[in-house]
FILUM-758547 format. One record per residue (C-alpha): z, x, y. Coordinates in Angstrom, 1 decimal. Each point is the difference from the previous one (the first is absolute). Example, Ala and Ser with C-alpha at 12.3 -4.5 7.8 and 13.67 -1.06 7.14 Angstrom:
<pts>
+--------+--------+--------+
:     zz :     xx :     yy :
+--------+--------+--------+
:    7.8 :   12.3 :   -4.5 :
:   -0.7 :    1.4 :    3.4 :
+--------+--------+--------+
</pts>
This chain:
<pts>
+--------+--------+--------+
:     zz :     xx :     yy :
+--------+--------+--------+
:    0.0 :    0.0 :    0.3 :
:   -0.8 :    1.3 :    3.0 :
:    2.8 :    0.8 :    2.8 :
:    0.6 :   -2.6 :    2.8 :
:   -0.4 :    0.9 :    3.8 :
:    3.1 :    1.6 :    1.4 :
:    2.1 :   -3.4 :    1.9 :
:    0.5 :    2.6 :    2.8 :
:    1.8 :   -2.7 :    2.0 :
:    2.6 :   -0.2 :   -2.7 :
:   -0.1 :    4.5 :   -1.0 :
:    1.7 :    0.1 :    3.8 :
:    2.1 :   -2.7 :   -0.4 :
:    1.2 :    2.3 :   -2.6 :
:    0.3 :    3.3 :    1.3 :
:   -1.0 :    0.2 :    3.6 :
:   -0.8 :    3.5 :    0.2 :
:   -3.2 :   -1.3 :   -1.8 :
:   -0.8 :   -1.6 :    3.2 :
:    0.8 :    2.6 :    1.8 :
:   -2.5 :    2.1 :   -1.3 :
:   -2.6 :   -2.4 :    0.0 :
:    0.8 :   -1.2 :    3.2 :
:   -1.8 :    3.6 :    0.8 :
:   -3.0 :   -0.2 :   -1.9 :
:   -1.1 :   -3.9 :    0.2 :
:   -3.8 :    1.2 :   -1.1 :
:    1.4 :    1.7 :   -2.9 :
:    1.7 :   -2.5 :   -1.5 :
:   -2.8 :   -2.8 :    1.5 :
:   -2.4 :    2.5 :   -2.7 :
:    2.5 :    0.1 :   -2.5 :
:    0.4 :   -3.7 :   -0.2 :
:   -3.9 :   -0.4 :   -0.2 :
:   -0.5 :    2.1 :   -2.8 :
:    3.5 :   -1.8 :   -1.8 :
:   -1.3 :   -3.0 :    0.1 :
:   -4.1 :    0.9 :   -0.7 :
:    2.1 :    1.3 :   -3.7 :
:    2.4 :   -2.7 :    0.0 :
:   -1.1 :   -3.3 :   -2.0 :
:    1.0 :   -1.6 :    3.0 :
:   -1.6 :   -2.7 :    2.7 :
:    0.8 :   -1.6 :    3.1 :
:    2.0 :   -3.2 :   -0.5 :
:   -1.3 :   -1.8 :    3.3 :
:   -2.7 :   -0.3 :    2.0 :
:   -2.0 :    1.7 :    2.6 :
:    0.1 :   -3.3 :    2.7 :
:    1.1 :   -4.0 :   -0.5 :
:   -0.8 :   -2.9 :   -1.7 :
:   -1.8 :    1.1 :   -2.7 :
:   -0.2 :   -3.0 :   -2.8 :
:    1.1 :    1.7 :   -3.3 :
:    3.2 :    2.7 :   -0.3 :
:   -1.5 :    3.3 :   -0.5 :
:    1.6 :    0.2 :   -3.6 :
:   -2.6 :   -3.0 :   -0.3 :
:   -2.9 :    1.7 :    1.2 :
:    0.7 :    3.6 :   -1.8 :
:   -0.1 :   -2.2 :   -3.1 :
:   -3.2 :   -1.9 :    1.1 :
:   -1.2 :    4.0 :    0.4 :
:    0.6 :    0.9 :   -3.6 :
:    3.4 :    1.8 :    1.1 :
:    3.1 :   -0.7 :   -2.3 :
:    2.9 :   -0.2 :    1.9 :
:    3.0 :    1.1 :   -1.7 :
:    2.9 :   -1.2 :    2.2 :
:    1.2 :    0.7 :    3.5 :
:    1.2 :    4.0 :    0.5 :
:    3.8 :   -0.4 :   -0.5 :
:    1.8 :    1.9 :    2.6 :
:   -2.7 :   -0.3 :    2.4 :
:   -1.6 :   -2.8 :    2.2 :
:   -3.4 :    1.4 :    1.1 :
:   -1.9 :   -0.1 :   -3.8 :
:   -0.5 :   -1.5 :   -3.3 :
:   -0.5 :    1.9 :   -3.8 :
:   -3.5 :   -0.4 :   -1.2 :
:   -2.5 :    0.9 :   -2.4 :
:   -3.4 :    0.9 :    1.4 :
:   -3.4 :   -1.3 :   -1.3 :
:   -1.8 :    2.6 :   -2.2 :
:   -1.8 :    2.3 :    2.6 :
:    1.8 :   -0.9 :    3.2 :
:    2.2 :    2.5 :    1.8 :
:    2.2 :    0.5 :    3.0 :
:   -2.2 :    2.7 :    2.6 :
:    1.8 :    0.9 :    3.2 :
:   -2.2 :    0.3 :    3.5 :
:    0.4 :    3.0 :    2.1 :
:    3.0 :   -2.1 :    2.2 :
:    2.8 :    0.4 :   -1.5 :
:    0.9 :   -3.7 :    0.1 :
:   -3.0 :   -1.4 :   -1.4 :
:   -1.5 :   -0.3 :   -3.6 :
:   -2.6 :   -1.6 :   -2.2 :
:   -0.4 :   -2.4 :   -3.0 :
:   -2.7 :    1.2 :   -1.8 :
:   -1.6 :   -2.0 :   -2.8 :
:   -2.0 :    1.8 :   -3.2 :
:   -3.4 :   -0.4 :    1.8 :
:    1.6 :    1.9 :    3.2 :
:    0.1 :   -3.4 :    1.8 :
:    2.9 :    0.3 :    2.7 :
:    2.1 :   -3.3 :   -0.9 :
:    2.5 :    0.6 :    2.1 :
:    2.1 :    1.7 :    2.4 :
:    3.4 :    0.4 :    0.4 :
:    2.1 :    1.9 :    2.7 :
:    3.9 :    1.4 :   -1.0 :
:    1.7 :    2.0 :    2.6 :
:    2.9 :    1.7 :   -1.4 :
:    1.8 :    1.2 :    2.6 :
:    3.7 :   -1.2 :   -0.7 :
:    0.6 :   -1.1 :    3.5 :
:   -2.9 :   -2.6 :   -0.4 :
:   -1.2 :   -0.7 :   -3.0 :
:   -2.9 :   -2.4 :   -0.9 :
:   -2.5 :   -0.6 :   -2.5 :
:   -3.0 :   -2.7 :    0.2 :
:   -3.0 :   -0.8 :   -1.4 :
:   -3.6 :   -1.7 :    0.7 :
:   -3.0 :   -0.6 :   -2.7 :
:   -3.0 :    1.0 :    0.8 :
:   -3.5 :   -0.9 :   -1.3 :
:   -2.7 :    2.2 :   -0.6 :
:   -3.2 :   -1.0 :    2.5 :
:   -2.5 :    0.6 :   -2.2 :
:    1.2 :   -1.7 :   -3.3 :
:   -1.6 :   -2.9 :   -1.6 :
:    1.4 :   -3.5 :    2.5 :
:    1.1 :   -1.8 :   -3.3 :
:    1.5 :    2.7 :   -1.6 :
:    3.6 :    0.4 :    0.7 :
:    0.1 :   -3.0 :    1.9 :
:    3.6 :   -1.9 :   -1.1 :
:    1.4 :    3.5 :    0.7 :
:   -0.6 :    0.3 :    3.7 :
:   -1.4 :   -3.1 :    1.0 :
:    2.7 :   -1.3 :    3.1 :
:    1.3 :    3.6 :    0.7 :
:   -2.7 :    1.6 :    2.4 :
+--------+--------+--------+
</pts>
């Protein structure tokens, strides 16, 4: 099983020295958080935006992502199993990442801010502009 993302806010509560050291290099903490998320079996629990007709968990399941459970001790993430060939990939910005399907298409983008003082994570479902209009229609309708 893959290791979960470090709950930086909880780590600072447990040991304030961690907060002091982390505050001296927030960009490094953000980059480390990105790598932990990419290498974990987690995705964000919350939508990037409002007024979606279904929960993000339901949306992940429609996309073929198996949702195992909400991550214990961290309300930002849920543990998942991605479909075969899917992967998470960091972008050149330490807080933004992509969920790539087995055809190389970006199926979701997700944001994760690992800084202990302002942790947040959110996801947005994407549709490849070149894909067939009928393909995966129920997966993405009402979201873009």
